[in-house]
N, C-alpha and C positions, 0 to 999 in steps of 0.2 A: 504493500500500500504506500502511495506517495501523496504528499499534500499538494493540492492544486489551488491556484488562485483564480477566483472567478472575476473576470473583467467583462462587465456588461453581461453578455450571454455566451462568452467564449471561455471554455475551460482551458486554463493555461498552466502547464506544469513543467518539470525539469526536462522531460522527454521532448516537449515542444521547443524548449530553448535549444537543446542539442540539435534538433531537426532544423531549426531556423539558421543556426550557426553553420551547419554543414552545407545547406543550400546557398548561403551567402558566400562561403568560400568558393564553391564550385562556380557560381555565377560570376564572381570577381575574376577567377582564373580564366573563364571563357572570355570575359570582356578583354583581358590583357592579350589573349591570343588574337582577337579580331580587331583590336585597337589599331587605328591607322589604315584600315581597309574599308572597302565599300560595305562589307558585311556588318560593320558596327552599327550603322543606322537601323538595319533590319533587326539586329539583336536587341537594341535599346527599345525599339518600337514594340516588339513582341513581349519584352519583359514588362513594359508599362501596361500593355493590354492584359497580360496575365495577372498583374497586381489588381487591376480594376475588376477582373473576373473573380478573383478570390473575395474581394470586398462585396461584390454583388451577390455571390453565393452566401456569404455570412449574413446578409440582410434578407436572404431568401427571396430575391427578386427573380422568380422563375423564368419569365419570358425573356428578360434581358440576359439572364444567365445562360439560357439555351442558345440565344443568338451569339453571344461572345464565345461560348464553348465550341460552336460550329466554326466560327471564324478562326479560332486558335488551331483547331484540327486542320483546316484547309491551309492556314498560314504556315504551319510546320511542313506540310507537304510541299508548298510552294518554295520555301527556303531550301529544301532538299533538292528540288529541281533546278532552281536558279544557281545555287552554289554547289552543284554536284562535283565539279572538279576540285574546289577547295576542300570539300568534305573528304573526298577520296585521298587527296594529298595529306590531309590531317590524320586520317586513319592509318595511312602508310607510315607517317612519322611516329605515331603513337606505338606502332608495332615494331619500330626499328630499334637497333641497339643504341643509336644516338640518343633517343629519348630516354631510355633506361639509364644511360650514363649521365645525362645532364639534369635529370630530375631527382629530387629527394623530397622526403616528407617535410623537411624544414622549409624548402623553397616553395613547395606546393601550398602550405598553410600560411606562408608569409604574405602580408598585404603590402609590404614595401617592395619597391622595384628599383634597386640601385642602378641597373643598366639604364632605366628611363631617366634617372637623374643626370647621368652622364650625357645621354643623347639629347636631353632637353637644352643643353648649351649649343648643340649642333655645330661643334667646331669643325671647320673645313679649311683646308689649304686651297682657297679659291684661286690663288695665283697659278698654282700647278695645273689646275683644271683648265683655266682660261688660256694659259700659254700653250698647253698641249693642243687644245682645240684649234687655235688659230695657226699653229705650225702645221697641223694636219690639214687645215683648210687650204693653205697655200699649195700643198702637194695633192689636194683632192683625195685624201685618205679617209675612207668612211669610218665612222666611229659612233658608238652608242654607249653613253655613260649614265648610270643610274646612281643617284645620291639618296641613300636611305634616311628617313626622318624617324617617326615613331614606329612605323612598321619595319620589322627586322628583315623582311623579304627572305626568310629562311628557305621557303619552298623553291624560290627562284635561284638562290645561292647554290642549293643542292643539285641544280640541273647543270651547273658549269664546273669549271676546274678551280679548285681552291688555290688562292694566291697568297693571301695574308701578307701584303707588302706595304711599306710606307707609301704614302701618296706623293708622288713626284711627277713632274711633267715628262721626264725621260722614260719613266716606267709606263705611263699611259701611251706614249708614242711607240715604245717597243712592242707593247701588246697589240696595238692596232696596225703595226707595220704589215704591209700586204703579204709578205712571205712568212709572217709569224704564224705558228699553228693555232694560236688563240685569238687571231684577229676577227674571226667570224663570231658573231653573238655580242652580248652586252657585258660590260664591266660593271660590277656593283661595288659602290663605296659605302662603307659604314664606319662610324666613329673615326673619321679622317684616315681610314686605311682602305686599301684595295683588298677586298676579301675574296673576290672571285672574278673569273673572266670566262668568256665563251658561254655565257648563261642564256638560256632559252626563255623568252618572255611571251606573254599572251598578246595577240594582236587585236586591235579594235575591230568591231563588226559594224561600224558606222557605214551606212549605205551611201552617204553623201561625202565620203572621205575624198579630199582633193586628189586628183589623178597625178599631179606633179610631184607628190611625195611618194617615196618608196617604202620598202618593208621596214627599214629602221624607224621611220617616222610612225608607221602603223604600230610597231611594237612600243614606241615611246608613248603613244596615246593609250595603248592597251594597258600598260603597267600603271600609268597615272590615273586611269579611270577607276581602277580597282584598289589602289593604294595611295598613300600620301607622298610617295616618292617624287623626286624631280628627275627628269630625263633630259639629257643634252645630246644632240645629234650633230654629226658633221656629214654633209651630203657627199657621196662619192662622185656624183655627176657634176655638181656645181661648186662644191666646197663651202656652201652656205652653212652657217652655224645656227642651230635652233635650240630653244628651251621649251619643254613641254611640262605643264603642270595642270592637274585636274582635267586632263583630256584636251587641253587647249594648247595649240602650237604657236609659239612666238618665233617667227622665222627671220632670216637675214639680219642677224644681230651683229652689232659692233662689240668690241671688247668692253667698252664702257656700259653698254646696254646689258650685256650678258652678266657682268659683275653686279649691276643693279638688281637684276631679276633673281640672281642666286641669293644675294643678301636679303632681299625682300621676302622670298619664299621660305628661306630658312628661319626667319623670325616669325613667320605666320603661324 
């Protein structure tokens, strides 16, 4: 027998406290996984609707409760359809040795995120990126550089070759050199380091995508539509430098304009 506290018409005991704490931890960990991606808005929306659903059930509003219950059931199925690729990659990651090595009970139940505190400063050697882009622009060397913000892009990092190198202009130029084995694909920068090269990115499915842009620009739009990352492209045909954020391409940039956009979007 355990003592329960009656709050209004709800029986509230120690088991309920444990239940709420466990659900809170799981929801918070799920939020950290999707933070910085397009899925976060869907996650927050469904969470709010479910909270309203619980309140409606507590007050025994049967008609509204039935409508919200149906909506939640359909909403979960819709999320599984819309984000099927992300869910598949997540399940593959959960079942991998990498997840077992990098996850502990201490980190799982921790509500602090030291990595986000470091990334919140968004330190970046912008000079190295800018100088490399315009050197490659002069030689019309194609390039696609992704700068991570809150989203760690772990799924896309795992599609490429691990580099873990200091961020320098010469390193970027060597990676995208036409005879380099890693020039094809994207470079991902995280915490002011080059973490991976030759990464495969999702391409946009916009039907009205400008025909004068190639696959690098499609990938730049695709990755920035689904994450908060910044994408910088150098056209192999024209040498033009572009920056893409939130699915929008800013093309034909000068050094000064590129620097301004990088600094502006890192602070946002």
